[in-house]
N, C-alpha and C positions, 0 to 999 in steps of 0.2 A: 694523710691530711693538716694542714696549718691552721692553727686560728690565729687571728687577728686583732690584738686588742683596739684599735683605735687605726681605722681602713681610710682617715682623711690625712689630720698630719702627717703619718706618723709612715706611712704607704710606701713611701720611696725607699728610706729606711729600711722597713720591713723585706724590699722585693729586692736589693740589693746582696742581705741577707741569705735572704733564699737562696740565691745565685751562687752567693761567694762557699754556702756550704754545698753544696749539689757539685759546684766544681771537686769538693775534700771527700766527701763521702758519694760512692757512683753509684749508691743502693736509689739518692734520691732521686726520681726521674723529674723533671723543671717542666717536660709535655705533662707534669698531670699535680697539678697544684691546684687544692680546693681550699674553702673559706667557709667555715662555720662562726653564724652567731646565734645570740640569746636577745629579745624584746629588738632595742634599738640598737644595737650590732648584728641583729638578722639583718634587717632594714637597711643601716649599712653594706653585713656583709654582698646581698644581692645587689646593690646600688655598684660596691666595686666591681662586681664579675659585671655589669652589663658596662662599665666604662671603661671594661681594658679586657684583652687578653691572655695578659699572665696568667689570672686564675681561669680552671679550666670549667671549672661547679662552685655555688655558692646552696650551701645549708645553714635556713632560714630560722629556726625555730624559736615561736612564735613572734615571728616581727613586727613589729610594728610598720605594715606597711602603708597608714590612716592615718596620717596626723593632723587630720583636721577632727575628729575625732575627742582630741585632744584639747584644741580649740575653743569647740565647739563647750565642750565643759569648765571654758577659764583659766584654761594654761598658754600662760605667754609660749610665744613662737618664734622665733630669729628668725622663718622662711614670709612670716605671717606679715600682710602689706598692713599698714596703718593708715586708717579711715579718718 
């Protein structure tokens, strides 16, 4: 299981690293790579799994999949439209 710290900007670097490791270490099955994240990382892990075929499974621990609850409570969002 591979844990991603940031699956947005660092995604290509992590994918390349995993591919290189799998060539050096035959016990790493490149066809069975998973990702795990907690809270915001859970949301990003699930998103990355949906947007790419590289990760076969995502485990989202306490993922915040509904960001509107944060906006409703006064948090600022970079994705919310400004009225």
